[in-house]
FIKOLZA-1660 file (N, C-alpha, C; in steps of 0.1 Angstrom, whole numbers, plus 5000, padded with zeros to 4 digits):
% residues 117
   i   px   py   pz ch aa at
   1 4776 4962 4841  A  M  N
   1 4793 4953 4848  A  M CA
   1 4802 4968 4851  A  M  C
   2 4801 4977 4840  A  S  N
   2 4811 4989 4837  A  S CA
   2 4809 4999 4853  A  S  C
   3 4796 5001 4855  A  D  N
   3 4795 5005 4866  A  D CA
   3 4796 5001 4877  A  D  C
   4 4802 4984 4873  A  R  N
   4 4807 4981 4889  A  R CA
   4 4821 4984 4888  A  R  C
   5 4827 4984 4880  A  I  N
   5 4844 4992 4879  A  I CA
   5 4845 5002 4889  A  I  C
   6 4839 5015 4890  A  S  N
   6 4841 5023 4892  A  S CA
   6 4829 5028 4907  A  S  C
   7 4825 5015 4913  A  T  N
   7 4821 5016 4924  A  T CA
   7 4827 5012 4929  A  T  C
   8 4835 5018 4942  A  P  N
   8 4845 5012 4954  A  P CA
   8 4834 5002 4960  A  P  C
   9 4847 4990 4965  A  F  N
   9 4843 4977 4972  A  F CA
   9 4833 4972 4969  A  F  C
  10 4832 4967 4955  A  T  N
  10 4830 4962 4943  A  T CA
  10 4838 4950 4940  A  T  C
  11 4840 4938 4940  A  N  N
  11 4849 4935 4931  A  N CA
  11 4856 4934 4920  A  N  C
  12 4850 4938 4911  A  E  N
  12 4851 4944 4900  A  E CA
  12 4862 4956 4903  A  E  C
  13 4859 4966 4918  A  H  N
  13 4861 4979 4911  A  H CA
  13 4882 4974 4920  A  H  C
  14 4876 4965 4931  A  F  N
  14 4891 4966 4936  A  F CA
  14 4901 4951 4927  A  F  C
  15 4895 4944 4914  A  A  N
  15 4906 4941 4911  A  A CA
  15 4914 4948 4897  A  A  C
  16 4902 4959 4900  A  D  N
  16 4908 4970 4888  A  D CA
  16 4919 4980 4894  A  D  C
  17 4914 4980 4906  A  W  N
  17 4925 4987 4919  A  W CA
  17 4939 4983 4917  A  W  C
  18 4941 4968 4919  A  C  N
  18 4945 4961 4923  A  C CA
  18 4961 4958 4911  A  C  C
  19 4950 4957 4900  A  Q  N
  19 4964 4958 4886  A  Q CA
  19 4964 4969 4881  A  Q  C
  20 4959 4983 4887  A  K  N
  20 4967 4995 4881  A  K CA
  20 4981 4997 4891  A  K  C
  21 4976 4987 4908  A  M  N
  21 4986 4992 4914  A  M CA
  21 4996 4978 4914  A  M  C
  22 5000 4972 4899  A  V  N
  22 5008 4962 4900  A  V CA
  22 5022 4968 4894  A  V  C
  23 5030 4971 4899  A  G  N
  23 5041 4976 4898  A  G CA
  23 5046 4984 4911  A  G  C
  24 5042 4986 4917  A  Q  N
  24 5046 4992 4927  A  Q CA
  24 5054 4986 4936  A  Q  C
  25 5060 4995 4940  A  P  N
  25 5072 4987 4952  A  P CA
  25 5064 4979 4964  A  P  C
  26 5069 4966 4969  A  Y  N
  26 5070 4957 4975  A  Y CA
  26 5073 4962 4988  A  Y  C
  27 5073 4969 4999  A  W  N
  27 5083 4968 5013  A  W CA
  27 5070 4964 5025  A  W  C
  28 5077 4954 5031  A  Y  N
  28 5072 4946 5040  A  Y CA
  28 5066 4960 5055  A  Y  C
  29 5055 4952 5053  A  G  N
  29 5046 4958 5060  A  G CA
  29 5048 4971 5062  A  G  C
  30 5044 4970 5052  A  T  N
  30 5031 4984 5050  A  T CA
  30 5023 4981 5043  A  T  C
  31 5010 4990 5042  A  C  N
  31 4999 4991 5039  A  C CA
  31 4994 5009 5029  A  C  C
  32 4999 5008 5021  A  V  N
  32 4997 5015 5010  A  V CA
  32 5000 5028 5015  A  V  C
  33 5016 5033 5019  A  Y  N
  33 5019 5044 5018  A  Y CA
  33 5029 5050 5011  A  Y  C
  34 5024 5061 5012  A  K  N
  34 5039 5066 5000  A  K CA
  34 5050 5063 5008  A  K  C
  35 5058 5063 4997  A  A  N
  35 5078 5058 5004  A  A CA
  35 5082 5070 5007  A  A  C
  36 5089 5073 5019  A  T  N
  36 5097 5084 5023  A  T CA
  36 5104 5080 5034  A  T  C
  37 5112 5084 5036  A  S  N
  37 5131 5084 5041  A  S CA
  37 5124 5079 5060  A  S  C
  38 5115 5086 5061  A  S  N
  38 5105 5085 5077  A  S CA
  38 5104 5068 5078  A  S  C
  39 5095 5065 5064  A  L  N
  39 5093 5054 5065  A  L CA
  39 5097 5043 5063  A  L  C
  40 5113 5044 5059  A  L  N
  40 5120 5039 5057  A  L CA
  40 5126 5032 5070  A  L  C
  41 5127 5046 5079  A  S  N
  41 5135 5043 5092  A  S CA
  41 5128 5034 5100  A  S  C
  42 5115 5037 5101  A  R  N
  42 5106 5033 5113  A  R CA
  42 5103 5016 5104  A  R  C
  43 5103 5010 5091  A  K  N
  43 5107 4997 5090  A  K CA
  43 5115 4990 5094  A  K  C
  44 5122 4997 5093  A  S  N
  44 5141 4989 5096  A  S CA
  44 5140 4986 5105  A  S  C
  45 5137 4993 5118  A  N  N
  45 5141 4995 5131  A  N CA
  45 5127 4984 5133  A  N  C
  46 5116 4981 5125  A  Q  N
  46 5108 4974 5133  A  Q CA
  46 5108 4959 5126  A  Q  C
  47 5117 4958 5112  A  Y  N
  47 5118 4945 5103  A  Y CA
  47 5134 4947 5099  A  Y  C
  48 5140 4943 5107  A  P  N
  48 5156 4947 5104  A  P CA
  48 5162 4935 5098  A  P  C
  49 5153 4923 5093  A  S  N
  49 5158 4913 5084  A  S CA
  49 5152 4923 5069  A  S  C
  50 5145 4923 5069  A  H  N
  50 5134 4926 5061  A  H CA
  50 5137 4938 5047  A  H  C
  51 5150 4945 5058  A  Y  N
  51 5152 4957 5049  A  Y CA
  51 5168 4962 5055  A  Y  C
  52 5175 4947 5048  A  G  N
  52 5192 4950 5049  A  G CA
  52 5194 4956 5037  A  G  C
  53 5206 4962 5045  A  S  N
  53 5215 4970 5033  A  S CA
  53 5219 4970 5017  A  S  C
  54 5217 4956 5014  A  S  N
  54 5215 4950 5002  A  S CA
  54 5206 4954 4994  A  S  C
  55 5190 4960 4999  A  R  N
  55 5181 4969 4991  A  R CA
  55 5179 4982 4995  A  R  C
  56 5186 4988 5000  A  T  N
  56 5189 5006 5007  A  T CA
  56 5192 5014 4995  A  T  C
  57 5196 5007 4984  A  S  N
  57 5195 5014 4970  A  S CA
  57 5183 5014 4959  A  S  C
  58 5177 5005 4964  A  R  N
  58 5163 5006 4956  A  R CA
  58 5153 5011 4966  A  R  C
  59 5150 5010 4980  A  Y  N
  59 5141 5018 4985  A  Y CA
  59 5145 5028 4983  A  Y  C
  60 5155 5033 4984  A  K  N
  60 5160 5050 4980  A  K CA
  60 5155 5054 4968  A  K  C
  61 5155 5048 4957  A  Q  N
  61 5147 5048 4945  A  Q CA
  61 5135 5051 4943  A  Q  C
  62 5128 5042 4952  A  D  N
  62 5114 5041 4955  A  D CA
  62 5107 5059 4960  A  D  C
  63 5118 5055 4969  A  I  N
  63 5113 5074 4981  A  I CA
  63 5117 5087 4965  A  I  C
  64 5127 5083 4960  A  A  N
  64 5126 5093 4947  A  A CA
  64 5115 5094 4932  A  A  C
  65 5108 5081 4935  A  N  N
  65 5103 5078 4925  A  N CA
  65 5088 5086 4930  A  N  C
  66 5086 5089 4944  A  K  N
  66 5078 5088 4949  A  K CA
  66 5064 5078 4950  A  K  C
  67 5069 5069 4950  A  A  N
  67 5066 5057 4951  A  A CA
  67 5048 5054 4959  A  A  C
  68 5042 5040 4958  A  V  N
  68 5036 5040 4970  A  V CA
  68 5036 5027 4970  A  V  C
  69 5038 5022 4981  A  V  N
  69 5044 5011 4990  A  V CA
  69 5039 5001 4994  A  V  C
  70 5034 4987 4996  A  S  N
  70 5028 4981 5003  A  S CA
  70 5036 4972 5005  A  S  C
  71 5026 4955 5012  A  D  N
  71 5031 4943 5013  A  D CA
  71 5016 4935 5003  A  D  C
  72 5018 4925 5006  A  C  N
  72 5010 4918 4997  A  C CA
  72 4997 4920 5007  A  C  C
  73 4987 4917 5019  A  I  N
  73 4975 4917 5026  A  I CA
  73 4980 4933 5026  A  I  C
  74 4991 4940 5029  A  G  N
  74 4989 4952 5031  A  G CA
  74 4983 4962 5018  A  G  C
  75 4986 4957 5007  A  G  N
  75 4977 4963 4999  A  G CA
  75 4964 4962 4999  A  G  C
  76 4959 4951 5005  A  C  N
  76 4943 4943 5009  A  C CA
  76 4943 4959 5015  A  C  C
  77 4947 4956 5029  A  K  N
  77 4940 4964 5041  A  K CA
  77 4937 4985 5035  A  K  C
  78 4951 4984 5026  A  G  N
  78 4954 4998 5025  A  G CA
  78 4942 5004 5018  A  G  C
  79 4935 4993 5002  A  Y  N
  79 4925 4996 5003  A  Y CA
  79 4913 5001 5008  A  Y  C
  80 4911 4992 5020  A  A  N
  80 4900 4996 5021  A  A CA
  80 4895 5006 5032  A  A  C
  81 4912 5012 5039  A  W  N
  81 4913 5021 5048  A  W CA
  81 4915 5032 5041  A  W  C
  82 4917 5033 5026  A  T  N
  82 4916 5042 5017  A  T CA
  82 4904 5047 5013  A  T  C
  83 4893 5037 5020  A  G  N
  83 4881 5039 5014  A  G CA
  83 4876 5033 4999  A  G  C
  84 4889 5025 4993  A  G  N
  84 4882 5016 4985  A  G CA
  84 4893 5019 4977  A  G  C
  85 4904 5027 4975  A  G  N
  85 4915 5028 4974  A  G CA
  85 4916 5047 4961  A  G  C
  86 4909 5052 4975  A  Q  N
  86 4905 5066 4969  A  Q CA
  86 4918 5075 4971  A  Q  C
  87 4925 5081 4963  A  G  N
  87 4930 5087 4965  A  G CA
  87 4945 5086 4957  A  G  C
  88 4944 5071 4960  A  V  N
  88 4964 5063 4965  A  V CA
  88 4965 5058 4947  A  V  C
  89 4963 5061 4936  A  L  N
  89 4968 5064 4924  A  L CA
  89 4972 5074 4918  A  L  C
  90 4964 5083 4921  A  E  N
  90 4966 5094 4918  A  E CA
  90 4976 5105 4924  A  E  C
  91 4980 5093 4935  A  A  N
  91 4992 5101 4946  A  A CA
  91 5008 5096 4939  A  A  C
  92 5008 5081 4934  A  I  N
  92 5019 5079 4928  A  I CA
  92 5029 5088 4917  A  I  C
  93 5039 5089 4921  A  G  N
  93 5047 5099 4914  A  G CA
  93 5050 5114 4918  A  G  C
  94 5039 5120 4929  A  T  N
  94 5035 5133 4930  A  T CA
  94 5040 5135 4944  A  T  C
  95 5033 5147 4943  A  D  N
  95 5038 5148 4961  A  D CA
  95 5024 5152 4968  A  D  C
  96 5015 5150 4963  A  K  N
  96 4999 5142 4970  A  K CA
  96 5004 5131 4980  A  K  C
  97 4992 5132 4988  A  G  N
  97 4993 5121 5003  A  G CA
  97 4986 5112 5001  A  G  C
  98 4982 5107 5012  A  I  N
  98 4973 5096 5011  A  I CA
  98 4965 5094 5025  A  I  C
  99 4950 5100 5022  A  S  N
  99 4940 5099 5036  A  S CA
  99 4940 5086 5039  A  S  C
 100 4939 5075 5049  A  S  N
 100 4941 5066 5053  A  S CA
 100 4934 5069 5069  A  S  C
 101 4925 5058 5073  A  S  N
 101 4918 5058 5082  A  S CA
 101 4919 5041 5084  A  S  C
 102 4927 5041 5096  A  Y  N
 102 4938 5023 5099  A  Y CA
 102 4922 5015 5108  A  Y  C
 103 4923 5002 5099  A  G  N
 103 4913 4999 5112  A  G CA
 103 4897 5002 5102  A  G  C
 104 4898 5006 5091  A  S  N
 104 4884 5011 5090  A  S CA
 104 4874 4997 5079  A  S  C
 105 4863 5002 5076  A  N  N
 105 4852 5001 5068  A  N CA
 105 4856 4983 5073  A  N  C
 106 4857 4979 5087  A  G  N
 106 4853 4964 5087  A  G CA
 106 4868 4956 5084  A  G  C
 107 4877 4962 5081  A  C  N
 107 4890 4958 5079  A  C CA
 107 4900 4956 5089  A  C  C
 108 4903 4949 5098  A  P  N
 108 4911 4952 5109  A  P CA
 108 4928 4947 5102  A  P  C
 109 4934 4955 5113  A  D  N
 109 4951 4951 5111  A  D CA
 109 4953 4942 5115  A  D  C
 110 4954 4925 5104  A  K  N
 110 4959 4917 5108  A  K CA
 110 4974 4910 5097  A  K  C
 111 4978 4901 5103  A  G  N
 111 4990 4897 5090  A  G CA
 111 4980 4889 5080  A  G  C
 112 4986 4883 5067  A  A  N
 112 4984 4878 5061  A  A CA
 112 4979 4864 5067  A  A  C
 113 4979 4857 5077  A  N  N
 113 4979 4843 5080  A  N CA
 113 4964 4847 5085  A  N  C
 114 4968 4856 5094  A  S  N
 114 4954 4861 5106  A  S CA
 114 4941 4861 5096  A  S  C
 115 4942 4871 5088  A  M  N
 115 4934 4878 5078  A  M CA
 115 4927 4867 5070  A  M  C
 116 4934 4850 5066  A  F  N
 116 4925 4843 5058  A  F CA
 116 4920 4831 5067  A  F  C
 117 4926 4832 5078  A  S  N
 117 4912 4824 5088  A  S CA
 117 4903 4833 5092  A  S  C
% end
């Protein structure tokens, strides 16, 4: 069993990775990205109702903390697009970037409802 926790794309590895991501901020419309001012600007324009001024100070704190952000289905897609979460945990709180390949590993870019069905 312990080998499976260390092997990307096993159920055990994915569950362990998700548990380690607990506490990272939820940003609507994101897929395991580093929190940046540029990302905040893009998402604010794309989803204005989700990025209201009441949350601005929290988003700025996430940026200052060098957090990794995602929404619910974005966490799943981000895991796949980063080759099984490679480099994601190591990037939290650092200046390290995250290498991601959009749509890779058989994981399409679909919303939560579409992905479920």
